[in-house]
N, C-alpha and C positions, 0 to 999 in steps of 0.2 A: 492597130493598137497605137495607143497613146500616152506618152508617160509626163505629167510635169513634173520636173523637179524640184525640191525645195525651195532650191536656190530662187526658182521662177516664181513663186508663188508669192501673192500679194496678202499683207497682213494690215486690217483694218481696225479701226474705234468699233467697237460695237456701239451705235446708234444710241444717245441717251434718251429717247421715246421709247425704246422697247430692253433696256437694261439700266439699272442700277449699280451704280459703280464701276471698276475700271474692269473692261472685258475686250478683249482682241479676239476678230475673226481671221483664220489662215486659210488660204485656198478652198475659197468658197467654189462651188461648182455647181452646175443645174446640166444635166444631160440631155441631148437633143432629141425630140420624139424618135422610134416610140416609146423611148425610157420616159419616166417620169422622175426616176431617181435625181436627188441631189444634197448636198451636205456640205460639211464645214467643220475644220478643226476650231474647236472656239475654248477662249482660257478666261478664268475667271479669277479676280486676284482675290484675297478672303474680304467676305462679307458682300462680295458682287454676286448679281442674280438678275435673271429675266424677269420682265414683266408676265402677266397673265397669258397665255397664248392658247391656241387650238392649232391642229395640223389635220386636214382633210383626210389623210389615209395614214393618221397614225406618225411617229417617229421614236427610232433608236437611237440611243445614245451609248457609246462605247466609251469608258471610263479611263483614262491613260496615265493620270496623274490627279494625285490628291484625293480629299476628301469633299464631299456635295452633301446638298440636301434636296429632295424634289418634295411636291405635294400636288395631287390632284385635289382640285376644289368639294369641299366636303369630306375629304378623306384625310387621314394621318400624314404630319409630314415625315417622310422616310430618309435615313442617310444610307450614301453610298460611297464606294469606295475604288482607287485605281484597280482597274481587272474587272470591274462590274459590267453587267450589258444592261442596261435601263428598255423597257417597251412601254411605251403610252400610246393606249389605244386611239382610234381615230375620234375627234371633235370630241377630247377629253380634256377639259381645262385645265389647266396645271403651269406650274414653273419650276425652275431647277438653277442651281448655282451653288457657289462654294459656301464654305461654311465662315464663320465670321472671325477664325484664326487661323485658316488654311485654305490656299487657292486649289483649283481644280481645274482641269482640261478633259473634254469630250472630243470624241468624233460624231457630230450630230449626222444625221441620216432620216430623210424622209423626201416623200413622191409631193409632187403638184398634182393639184386636179382643177381644172379649168385654169391654168395658169400660175397658182397659188399654192404654195407648199406650207403657210402660216396665215391664221389671222390673228393680229396682236391685239390686246387689251389693257388694262387698267395695270397700273403698277403695282408689285407686292409690296403693301405697307410694311414698316418696321416691326410694329406689332405681330403681322402675320410670320415674317420673317424669323422672328426671335422666341416664337412661341416653341413651348416643349415638344421635342421630339416623342412620339407612340411606341 
């Protein structure tokens, strides 16, 4: 059994090529084979969001604080709140992040396939981000 104490976890800035706005990533992990599970605690300041991306085996988000938005390409933009659990199926192009006026934190859990848990794409434009909720 392994326990990583909160005081031992590293927090890093979300890379600018994958995020818009201020994002921090804490406790990022990738389990060794035969497991494929990895994840992190990700905090988005108001207005911050991911770029469009996909996950080869899908992604689960467990929202611990705040309010956020998410969207699968071609689908409606949806709002979620602390306590909600989101599932994005494998290979669905999507984004997620905080709302313009409230930050959001989630635990992201995904599996690696062929050594990669994510494929990053172009950034979400302000027009896409600020489009009306459906």
